[in-house]
N, CA, C and O atoms as a MOPAC input file, in Angstrom:
PM7 MOZYME 1SCF
protein

 N     -1.82300 1    10.17300 1   -25.14900 1
 C     -1.57300 1    10.60300 1   -23.47400 1
 C     -2.65500 1    11.75400 1   -23.22400 1
 O     -2.87800 1    12.80200 1   -23.83100 1
 N     -3.14100 1    11.26800 1   -22.30100 1
 C     -4.07900 1    12.79600 1   -22.36500 1
 C     -3.45200 1    13.71700 1   -20.94600 1
 O     -2.37500 1    13.31300 1   -20.50700 1
 N     -4.01100 1    14.75200 1   -20.34300 1
 C     -3.33000 1    15.83900 1   -19.56100 1
 C     -4.66400 1    16.06300 1   -18.52900 1
 O     -5.86800 1    15.85300 1   -18.67500 1
 N     -3.84300 1    16.59500 1   -17.41700 1
 C     -5.24000 1    17.17100 1   -16.49700 1
 C     -4.57000 1    17.92700 1   -15.70700 1
 O     -3.38200 1    17.60500 1   -15.68100 1
 N     -4.83900 1    18.81000 1   -15.04300 1
 C     -4.12000 1    19.93600 1   -14.41000 1
 C     -4.29800 1    19.49300 1   -13.35700 1
 O     -5.11600 1    18.58600 1   -13.20100 1
 N     -3.56100 1    20.02100 1   -12.30500 1
 C     -3.66900 1    19.61800 1   -10.59700 1
 C     -5.21900 1    20.23700 1    -9.97000 1
 O     -5.84100 1    19.68800 1    -9.06100 1
 N     -5.59800 1    21.33400 1   -10.59700 1
 C     -6.62200 1    21.57400 1    -9.95500 1
 C     -7.91600 1    20.25200 1   -10.57100 1
 O     -8.60100 1    19.58400 1    -9.79600 1
 N     -7.96000 1    20.17700 1   -11.68600 1
 C     -8.58800 1    19.34500 1   -12.07100 1
 C     -8.98000 1    18.00400 1   -11.42000 1
 O    -10.07800 1    17.47800 1   -11.23400 1
 N     -7.65300 1    17.60600 1   -11.11900 1
 C     -7.15400 1    16.14700 1   -10.24100 1
 C     -7.47200 1    16.47300 1    -9.02200 1
 O     -7.53800 1    15.52100 1    -8.24300 1
 N     -7.71400 1    17.62100 1    -8.55700 1
 C     -8.11600 1    18.01400 1    -7.09100 1
 C     -9.78700 1    17.93000 1    -7.05400 1
 O    -10.23700 1    17.29500 1    -6.10000 1
 N    -10.63900 1    18.43400 1    -7.87600 1
 C    -11.76600 1    18.57600 1    -8.10700 1
 C    -12.39400 1    17.44200 1    -8.20400 1
 O    -13.44900 1    17.21800 1    -7.61100 1
 N    -11.66000 1    16.41500 1    -9.14900 1
 C    -12.49600 1    15.52500 1   -10.14700 1
 C    -11.41700 1    14.24300 1   -10.18800 1
 O    -11.07100 1    13.78900 1   -11.27800 1
 N    -10.97500 1    13.76400 1    -9.10200 1
 C     -9.69400 1    12.52000 1    -9.11400 1
 C    -10.10700 1    11.42600 1    -9.92900 1
 O     -9.39800 1    10.82700 1   -10.73700 1
 N    -11.65300 1    11.14500 1    -9.58000 1
 C    -12.42100 1     9.90400 1   -10.70900 1
 C    -12.33300 1     9.88800 1   -11.77500 1
 O    -12.37100 1     8.78200 1   -12.31400 1
 N    -12.19900 1    10.88800 1   -12.46900 1
 C    -11.87200 1    11.57400 1   -14.14500 1
 C    -10.89100 1    11.03300 1   -14.55000 1
 O    -10.80800 1    10.26200 1   -15.50600 1
 N     -9.71000 1    11.56000 1   -13.54300 1
 C     -8.38000 1    11.22900 1   -14.02600 1
 C     -8.07900 1    10.05000 1   -13.59900 1
 O     -6.93500 1     9.85300 1   -14.00900 1
 N     -8.40300 1     9.21500 1   -13.06100 1
 C     -8.52200 1     7.90600 1   -12.81900 1
 C     -8.76000 1     6.84700 1   -14.24600 1
 O     -8.07400 1     5.99000 1   -14.80300 1
 N    -10.15800 1     7.45900 1   -14.46800 1
 C    -10.97600 1     6.97700 1   -15.61800 1
 C     -9.80600 1     6.98000 1   -16.72800 1
 O     -9.34200 1     5.97600 1   -17.26900 1
 N     -9.44400 1     8.25800 1   -16.94400 1
 C     -8.46600 1     8.22900 1   -18.01600 1
 C     -7.18100 1     7.67800 1   -17.91800 1
 O     -6.67400 1     7.34200 1   -18.98800 1
 N     -6.53700 1     7.50400 1   -16.90400 1
 C     -5.64900 1     6.86100 1   -16.93600 1
 C     -5.61900 1     5.10000 1   -17.36700 1
 O     -4.69600 1     4.41500 1   -17.80700 1
 N     -7.16900 1     4.72000 1   -16.99400 1
 C     -7.61100 1     3.29400 1   -17.30500 1
 C     -7.45200 1     3.24700 1   -18.91400 1
 O     -7.14500 1     2.20600 1   -19.49500 1
 N     -7.64700 1     4.24600 1   -19.45700 1
 C     -7.23100 1     3.93100 1   -21.31300 1
 C     -5.81300 1     4.43500 1   -21.59300 1
 O     -5.10600 1     3.80500 1   -22.38000 1
 N     -5.33600 1     5.60600 1   -20.95100 1
 C     -4.26000 1     5.58700 1   -21.50400 1
 C     -3.12300 1     6.74900 1   -20.28400 1
 O     -3.80500 1     7.31800 1   -19.43200 1
 N     -1.97400 1     6.97700 1   -20.23500 1
 C     -1.04400 1     7.59800 1   -19.81700 1
 C     -1.84400 1     9.02000 1   -19.38200 1
 O     -2.81800 1     9.54200 1   -19.92600 1
 N     -1.27100 1     9.34200 1   -18.50300 1
 C     -2.38700 1    10.93400 1   -18.36600 1
 C     -1.04100 1    11.55000 1   -17.46400 1
 O     -0.55700 1    10.98600 1   -16.48300 1
 N     -0.53300 1    12.95300 1   -18.10600 1
 C      0.24100 1    13.72600 1   -17.70600 1
 C     -0.71900 1    14.84400 1   -16.82600 1
 O     -1.70800 1    15.46600 1   -17.21300 1
 N     -0.00700 1    14.85300 1   -15.42500 1
 C     -0.69400 1    16.01400 1   -14.78500 1
 C      0.36300 1    17.27700 1   -14.88900 1
 O      1.59200 1    17.28700 1   -14.82700 1
 N     -0.31200 1    18.02500 1   -15.01800 1
 C      0.39800 1    19.30800 1   -15.34000 1
 C      0.15700 1    20.58200 1   -14.22800 1
 O     -1.00400 1    20.97300 1   -14.11000 1
 N      1.02400 1    21.12000 1   -13.55800 1
 C      1.04500 1    21.93300 1   -12.33000 1
 C      1.93900 1    23.40700 1   -13.03900 1
 O      3.01000 1    23.53400 1   -13.63300 1
 N      0.78400 1    24.41700 1   -12.57800 1
 C      0.96700 1    25.76400 1   -13.44600 1
 C      1.82100 1    25.59800 1   -14.75700 1
 O      2.93000 1    26.13100 1   -14.80700 1
 N      1.30200 1    24.82400 1   -15.89300 1
 C      1.65200 1    24.53000 1   -17.45700 1
 C      2.81500 1    23.98400 1   -17.09200 1
 O      3.60500 1    24.59700 1   -17.81000 1
 N      3.58500 1    23.06900 1   -16.30600 1
 C      4.50900 1    22.40400 1   -16.25500 1
 C      4.14500 1    21.10400 1   -15.70300 1
 O      3.46500 1    20.88900 1   -14.69900 1
 N      4.81700 1    20.07400 1   -16.67800 1
 C      4.38700 1    18.25600 1   -16.10000 1
 C      5.06700 1    18.35500 1   -14.94000 1
 O      5.92900 1    19.19800 1   -14.69200 1
 N      4.57700 1    17.25900 1   -14.02900 1
 C      4.41400 1    17.27700 1   -12.87300 1
 C      4.76600 1    15.83900 1   -12.25500 1
 O      5.63400 1    15.48800 1   -11.45500 1
 N      3.57600 1    15.01900 1   -13.05500 1
 C      3.29200 1    13.89300 1   -12.61400 1
 C      3.03400 1    13.03200 1   -13.88400 1
 O      2.84200 1    13.66800 1   -14.92000 1
 N      3.00200 1    11.60900 1   -13.95300 1
 C      2.37300 1    10.76200 1   -14.90100 1
 C      1.52000 1    10.06400 1   -13.95800 1
 O      1.90600 1     9.86500 1   -12.80600 1
 N      0.27400 1     9.64400 1   -14.41400 1
 C     -0.31600 1     8.53200 1   -14.01800 1
 C     -0.47000 1     7.40600 1   -15.11900 1
 O     -0.53300 1     7.55600 1   -16.34000 1
 N     -0.51500 1     6.18800 1   -14.34400 1
 C     -0.50300 1     4.92200 1   -15.41100 1
 C     -1.52700 1     4.19400 1   -15.06300 1
 O     -1.60200 1     4.16600 1   -13.83400 1
 N     -2.56900 1     3.43300 1   -15.70400 1
 C     -3.55800 1     2.45800 1   -15.13600 1
 C     -2.75100 1     1.21900 1   -15.08200 1
 O     -2.34400 1     0.70300 1   -16.12300 1
 N     -2.47600 1     0.66600 1   -13.79500 1
 C     -1.88600 1    -0.33800 1   -13.75700 1
 C     -2.40300 1    -2.00400 1   -14.64800 1
 O     -1.61900 1    -2.83900 1   -15.10100 1
 N     -3.60300 1    -2.05100 1   -14.66500 1
 C     -4.31800 1    -2.93700 1   -15.36800 1
 C     -4.29400 1    -3.03900 1   -16.68600 1
 O     -4.10700 1    -4.08300 1   -17.31200 1
 N     -4.55500 1    -1.55000 1   -17.30700 1
 C     -4.33100 1    -1.30100 1   -18.86500 1
 C     -3.25900 1    -1.58500 1   -19.25900 1
 O     -3.22100 1    -2.30500 1   -20.25600 1
 N     -2.11300 1    -1.18700 1   -18.70800 1
 C     -0.61900 1    -1.20100 1   -19.06400 1
 C     -0.09700 1    -2.41500 1   -18.44100 1
 O      1.07200 1    -2.32600 1   -18.06700 1
 N     -0.67300 1    -3.50100 1   -18.24700 1
 C     -0.61300 1    -4.74400 1   -17.81200 1
 C      0.63500 1    -4.90800 1   -16.74400 1
 O      1.38800 1    -5.87900 1   -16.67300 1
 N      0.66400 1    -3.74200 1   -15.94700 1
 C      1.95600 1    -3.98400 1   -15.02500 1
 C      1.18500 1    -4.68400 1   -13.45700 1
 O      2.00100 1    -5.06900 1   -12.62000 1
 N      0.19400 1    -4.78000 1   -13.22500 1
 C     -0.11100 1    -5.45700 1   -12.41800 1
 C      0.22000 1    -7.02200 1   -12.11700 1
 O      0.72700 1    -7.60800 1   -11.16100 1
 N     -0.32600 1    -7.44400 1   -13.43300 1
 C     -0.19600 1    -8.62000 1   -13.67000 1
 C      1.30200 1    -9.32400 1   -13.69700 1
 O      1.45100 1   -10.50900 1   -13.40100 1
 N      2.13900 1    -8.66000 1   -13.99300 1
 C      3.71900 1    -9.11000 1   -13.94700 1
 C      3.85600 1    -9.37700 1   -12.55000 1
 O      3.42100 1    -8.89300 1   -11.50600 1
 N      4.84500 1   -10.60500 1   -12.99600 1
 C      5.45300 1   -11.46100 1   -11.76400 1
 C      6.13400 1   -10.44100 1   -10.55500 1
 O      7.00900 1    -9.61400 1   -10.81400 1
 N      5.64900 1   -10.63000 1    -9.39900 1
 C      6.23400 1   -10.24600 1    -8.28200 1
 C      5.46100 1    -8.27800 1    -8.18000 1
 O      5.39900 1    -7.69800 1    -7.09600 1
 N      5.21200 1    -7.92900 1    -8.88000 1
 C      4.78600 1    -6.43700 1    -8.77300 1
 C      3.63000 1    -6.32600 1    -7.68200 1
 O      3.54200 1    -5.35300 1    -6.93400 1
 N      2.76000 1    -7.39500 1    -7.65600 1
 C      1.63800 1    -7.21400 1    -6.34500 1
 C      2.52300 1    -7.26400 1    -5.00700 1
 O      2.34400 1    -6.37300 1    -4.17700 1
 N      3.42700 1    -8.22400 1    -4.77400 1
 C      3.74800 1    -8.55500 1    -3.76100 1
 C      5.10800 1    -7.32500 1    -3.55400 1
 O      5.38000 1    -7.15500 1    -2.36600 1
 N      5.71100 1    -6.72700 1    -4.25400 1
 C      6.35400 1    -5.88700 1    -4.21100 1
 C      6.04400 1    -4.35900 1    -3.93800 1
 O      6.73600 1    -3.42600 1    -3.53000 1
 N      4.48400 1    -4.50600 1    -4.40200 1
 C      3.60800 1    -3.07000 1    -4.24800 1
 C      3.21700 1    -3.53900 1    -2.58900 1
 O      3.55200 1    -2.78900 1    -1.67200 1
 N      2.75300 1    -4.36200 1    -2.41100 1
 C      2.56900 1    -4.56300 1    -0.81900 1
 C      3.38400 1    -4.42700 1     0.23200 1
 O      3.10500 1    -3.98800 1     1.34800 1
 N      4.40700 1    -4.82400 1    -0.17500 1
 C      5.75500 1    -4.94900 1     0.61700 1
 C      6.18600 1    -3.47200 1     0.94000 1
 O      6.36200 1    -3.18800 1     2.12500 1
 N      6.33000 1    -2.71900 1     0.18500 1
 C      7.06000 1    -1.38500 1    -0.07900 1
 C      5.24800 1    -0.90100 1     1.13800 1
 O      5.39300 1    -0.89500 1     2.36000 1
 N      4.15600 1    -0.65000 1     0.66700 1
 C      3.13100 1     0.03800 1     1.26400 1
 C      2.91900 1    -0.64100 1     2.80800 1
 O      2.45800 1    -0.01200 1     3.76100 1
 N      3.31100 1    -1.91300 1     2.84500 1
 C      2.95600 1    -2.12300 1     4.16400 1
 C      4.34600 1    -1.50800 1     5.16200 1
 O      4.28100 1    -1.05500 1     6.30500 1
 N      5.50000 1    -1.66600 1     4.33600 1
 C      6.62400 1    -1.02900 1     5.22600 1
 C      6.60800 1     0.61000 1     5.46600 1
 O      7.18000 1     1.11300 1     6.43300 1
 N      6.06200 1     1.19900 1     4.71700 1
 C      6.09100 1     2.62100 1     4.61100 1
 C      4.91900 1     2.79700 1     5.64400 1
 O      5.09000 1     3.86100 1     6.23800 1
 N      3.66500 1     2.06900 1     6.12200 1
 C      2.71000 1     2.26100 1     7.13600 1
 C      1.61000 1     2.86700 1     6.50200 1
 O      0.72400 1     3.49400 1     7.08200 1
 N      1.71700 1     2.60900 1     4.99300 1
 C      0.39900 1     2.87400 1     4.19900 1
 C     -0.63700 1     2.11100 1     4.26000 1
 O     -1.73800 1     2.63300 1     4.08500 1
 N     -0.52500 1     0.47900 1     4.56000 1
 C     -1.40200 1    -0.67500 1     4.31400 1
 C     -1.29400 1    -1.33700 1     5.75900 1
 O     -0.23600 1    -1.33800 1     6.39000 1
 N     -2.40500 1    -1.86400 1     6.20100 1
 C     -2.09700 1    -2.54300 1     7.26800 1
 C     -1.67900 1    -3.82400 1     6.53500 1
 O     -1.65700 1    -4.03900 1     5.32300 1
 N     -1.26200 1    -4.83800 1     7.84000 1
 C     -0.58900 1    -6.01100 1     7.45300 1
 C     -1.65200 1    -6.99700 1     6.89200 1
 O     -1.19400 1    -7.91200 1     6.20600 1
 N     -2.99200 1    -6.95800 1     7.07200 1
 C     -4.03400 1    -7.83700 1     6.35600 1
 C     -4.64100 1    -7.17700 1     4.99600 1
 O     -5.38500 1    -7.79000 1     4.23100 1
 N     -4.21600 1    -5.85100 1     4.81500 1
 C     -4.80400 1    -4.96600 1     3.51600 1
 C     -3.33100 1    -5.61200 1     2.29600 1
 O     -3.36800 1    -5.80500 1     1.08100 1
 N     -2.37500 1    -5.75800 1     3.12600 1
 C     -1.24400 1    -5.99500 1     2.42200 1
 C     -1.27200 1    -7.35500 1     1.65300 1
 O     -1.15300 1    -7.63600 1     0.46100 1
 N     -1.45500 1    -8.02700 1     2.68100 1
 C     -1.57200 1    -9.71900 1     2.36600 1
 C     -2.52600 1    -9.46600 1     1.25300 1
 O     -1.87000 1    -9.63100 1     0.22400 1
 N     -3.69500 1    -9.16200 1     0.96200 1
 C     -4.69700 1    -9.44300 1     0.17400 1
 C     -4.08600 1    -8.68000 1    -1.12600 1
 O     -4.18900 1    -9.26600 1    -2.20400 1
 N     -3.48300 1    -7.46500 1    -1.08800 1
 C     -2.95800 1    -6.86600 1    -1.99600 1
 C     -1.81000 1    -7.75400 1    -2.97900 1
 O     -1.69200 1    -7.61800 1    -4.19600 1
 N     -1.14000 1    -8.54000 1    -2.24400 1
 C      0.15000 1    -9.53200 1    -2.67300 1
 C     -0.68600 1   -10.62900 1    -2.96200 1
 O     -0.11100 1   -11.67300 1    -3.27000 1
 N     -1.75600 1   -10.62300 1    -2.93400 1
 C     -2.60000 1   -11.83400 1    -3.19500 1
 C     -2.00400 1   -12.92900 1    -2.46600 1
 O     -1.79900 1   -13.91900 1    -3.17000 1
 N     -1.64700 1   -13.03700 1    -1.17300 1
 C     -1.23900 1   -14.04600 1    -0.49500 1
 C     -2.32400 1   -14.47100 1     1.28900 1
 O     -3.11300 1   -13.84100 1     1.99300 1
 N     -1.88400 1   -15.46500 1     1.30200 1
 C     -2.48800 1   -15.73900 1     2.91000 1
 C     -1.65800 1   -14.81200 1     3.60000 1
 O     -0.51900 1   -14.56700 1     3.20200 1
 N     -2.26500 1   -14.16300 1     4.82900 1
 C     -1.59900 1   -13.72100 1     5.51300 1
 C     -0.54000 1   -14.02500 1     6.69600 1
 O      0.12800 1   -13.26500 1     7.39700 1
 N     -0.66700 1   -15.66200 1     6.63500 1
 C      0.58100 1   -15.78100 1     7.38200 1
 C      1.80900 1   -16.24900 1     6.43000 1
 O      2.80100 1   -16.80300 1     6.90300 1
 N      1.66700 1   -15.99400 1     5.12700 1
 C      2.36600 1   -16.33500 1     4.08400 1
 C      3.37500 1   -14.65100 1     4.29900 1
 O      4.58900 1   -14.57700 1     4.49100 1
 N      2.64600 1   -13.78600 1     4.21500 1
 C      2.81800 1   -12.39900 1     3.75400 1
 C      3.71700 1   -12.07300 1     5.27900 1
 O      4.87700 1   -11.66200 1     5.30400 1
 N      3.00900 1   -12.32000 1     6.29400 1
 C      3.95400 1   -11.90500 1     7.31400 1
 C      5.46000 1   -12.90200 1     7.75200 1
 O      6.29000 1   -12.60900 1     8.61300 1
 N      5.45400 1   -14.02500 1     6.92100 1
 C      6.84600 1   -14.48100 1     6.76400 1
 C      7.56400 1   -14.12800 1     5.79100 1
 O      8.77400 1   -14.35100 1     5.74600 1
 N      6.99700 1   -13.61400 1     5.01200 1
 C      7.74600 1   -12.76300 1     3.91900 1
 C      8.28500 1   -11.91300 1     4.48300 1
 O      9.49800 1   -12.03600 1     4.65300 1
 N      7.52600 1   -10.59500 1     5.04600 1
 C      8.43300 1    -9.23200 1     5.56000 1
 C      8.74400 1    -9.94700 1     6.64200 1
 O      8.96800 1    -8.98800 1     7.38000 1
 N      8.91700 1   -10.79600 1     7.25600 1
 C      9.87100 1   -11.08800 1     8.29000 1
 C     11.09200 1   -11.07700 1     7.68300 1
 O     11.95400 1   -10.19900 1     7.72000 1
 N     11.08900 1   -12.32300 1     7.01700 1
 C     12.57900 1   -12.55000 1     6.53200 1
 C     13.34200 1   -11.29100 1     5.55700 1
 O     14.52400 1   -11.15800 1     5.24100 1
 N     12.25900 1   -10.54000 1     5.27400 1
 C     12.81400 1    -9.16700 1     5.03800 1
 C     13.40600 1    -8.20100 1     6.00900 1
 O     14.14900 1    -7.29900 1     5.62200 1
 N     13.09800 1    -8.36700 1     7.22700 1
 C     13.95800 1    -7.93200 1     8.23500 1
 C     12.56000 1    -6.44600 1     8.19100 1
 O     13.01200 1    -5.30300 1     8.27000 1
 N     11.36700 1    -6.57600 1     8.09800 1
 C     10.44000 1    -5.89600 1     8.43500 1
 C      9.39500 1    -5.86000 1     9.12300 1
 O      8.30500 1    -6.24900 1     8.70300 1
 N      9.66000 1    -5.24600 1    10.61100 1
 C      8.63600 1    -5.71500 1    11.76000 1
 C      7.48800 1    -5.67800 1    11.21100 1
 O      7.07300 1    -4.98100 1    10.28500 1
 N      6.83600 1    -6.71900 1    12.03100 1
 C      5.14400 1    -6.86600 1    11.57100 1
 C      4.58300 1    -5.85300 1    12.48600 1
 O      3.73600 1    -5.06200 1    12.07100 1
 N      5.15300 1    -5.82000 1    14.14200 1
 C      4.57900 1    -5.35300 1    15.08700 1
 C      5.62500 1    -4.17600 1    15.47900 1
 O      6.81100 1    -4.40200 1    15.71900 1
 N      4.98000 1    -2.78600 1    15.51400 1
 C      5.98500 1    -1.85000 1    15.67000 1
 C      5.82800 1    -1.16100 1    16.86600 1
 O      5.52300 1     0.02200 1    16.71700 1
 N      5.98400 1    -1.67700 1    18.37300 1
 C      6.04200 1    -1.22700 1    19.44600 1
 C      7.14000 1    -0.97700 1    20.40100 1
 O      8.06300 1    -1.78200 1    20.27500 1
 N      7.32100 1     0.05900 1    21.46900 1
 C      8.15900 1     0.43800 1    22.10200 1
 C      8.51600 1    -0.87100 1    23.24500 1
 O      7.59300 1    -1.68600 1    23.25100 1
 N      9.41100 1    -1.15200 1    23.99600 1
 C     10.05300 1    -1.94000 1    24.90000 1
 C      8.60800 1    -1.66500 1    26.09300 1
 O      7.86400 1    -2.54900 1    26.51800 1
 N      8.56600 1    -0.64600 1    26.31600 1
 C      6.95400 1    -0.31200 1    27.36000 1
 C      5.89400 1    -0.79700 1    26.78100 1
 O      5.17200 1    -1.34400 1    27.61500 1
 N      5.33000 1    -0.85700 1    25.34500 1
 C      4.06000 1    -1.17500 1    25.38200 1
 C      4.10600 1    -2.56000 1    25.04100 1
 O      3.07500 1    -3.23000 1    24.98800 1
 N      5.26000 1    -3.03900 1    24.80200 1
 C      5.32800 1    -4.61500 1    24.79500 1
 C      5.01600 1    -5.39900 1    26.13500 1
 O      4.23900 1    -6.33400 1    26.32600 1
 N      5.95300 1    -4.65600 1    27.10300 1
 C      5.53300 1    -5.01100 1    28.59800 1
 C      4.24800 1    -4.79900 1    29.19000 1
 O      3.87400 1    -5.51700 1    30.11800 1
 N      3.29300 1    -3.55300 1    28.57400 1
 C      2.03300 1    -3.42900 1    29.05700 1
 C      1.27500 1    -4.58300 1    28.62700 1
 O      0.62500 1    -5.28000 1    29.40700 1
 N      1.37600 1    -4.81200 1    27.18400 1
 C      0.41600 1    -6.10400 1    26.39400 1
 C      1.03100 1    -7.42200 1    27.14800 1
 O      0.19200 1    -8.32100 1    27.21200 1
 N      1.88100 1    -7.64400 1    27.54300 1
 C      2.58400 1    -8.91700 1    28.46900 1
 C      1.61900 1    -8.78800 1    29.59400 1
 O      0.62000 1    -9.50700 1    29.63100 1
 N      1.89100 1    -7.84300 1    30.57400 1
 C      1.24500 1    -7.59100 1    31.69100 1
 C     -0.56600 1    -8.00000 1    31.34100 1
 O     -1.24400 1    -8.83600 1    31.93800 1
 N     -0.91300 1    -7.26900 1    30.41100 1
 C     -2.51600 1    -7.30200 1    30.37900 1
 C     -2.52200 1    -8.91100 1    29.88300 1
 O     -3.64100 1    -9.34200 1    30.16100 1
 N     -1.77700 1    -9.88300 1    29.30800 1
 C     -2.12900 1   -11.08700 1    28.87800 1
 C     -1.76200 1   -11.64800 1    29.93700 1
 O     -2.10700 1   -12.80700 1    29.70300 1
 N     -1.26600 1   -11.65700 1    31.03100 1
 C     -0.87000 1   -12.24200 1    31.86900 1
 C     -2.30200 1   -12.24100 1    32.89700 1
 O     -2.75200 1   -13.24900 1    33.44200 1
 N     -2.88700 1   -10.82300 1    33.00500 1
 C     -4.10600 1   -10.41900 1    33.76300 1
 C     -5.03500 1   -11.62800 1    33.45600 1
 O     -5.55300 1   -12.49000 1    34.16500 1
 N     -5.04700 1   -11.30500 1    31.87400 1
 C     -6.05200 1   -12.08200 1    31.64800 1
 C     -6.41700 1   -13.47300 1    31.53900 1
 O     -7.52600 1   -14.00500 1    31.59200 1
 N     -4.84800 1   -14.13100 1    31.31700 1
 C     -4.78700 1   -15.41400 1    31.53500 1
 C     -5.17500 1   -16.33000 1    33.03700 1
 O     -5.53600 1   -17.49300 1    33.21900 1
 N     -4.87400 1   -15.05800 1    34.05700 1
 C     -4.95000 1   -15.60000 1    35.60100 1
 C     -6.28800 1   -15.64700 1    35.97400 1
 O     -6.62300 1   -16.16100 1    37.04100 1
 N     -7.37300 1   -14.98200 1    34.91300 1
 C     -9.08000 1   -14.92100 1    35.45000 1
 C     -9.47300 1   -15.73200 1    34.11600 1
 O    -10.50600 1   -15.49800 1    33.48800 1
 N     -8.81800 1   -16.41300 1    33.86500 1
 C     -9.15100 1   -17.45500 1    32.92100 1
 C     -9.51200 1   -18.82000 1    33.64400 1
 O     -9.81900 1   -19.80900 1    32.97800 1

């Protein structure tokens, strides 16, 4: 196991990431263990069944990745990923009723010009 201080992580995150590819990295904060970094590929976690899909779903649900990037992370076609999150009750589009109405009005206007 390797260690890195929070300041070292802040100043040179790529070095900590390289170390995590080789072994687990313990992040120290004021001489106290604070976090552990694990290289997903080297630990063979990313290749385990369902891991990519679960990570992509959680990241999309929390708003950290777009639907397209989440589908790519999950290694799924976009339409399949949309169906997947929809089955889980995760909204694909997060809009208020007012925003939806504005979009529908814009669509009606656009269609009437065509």
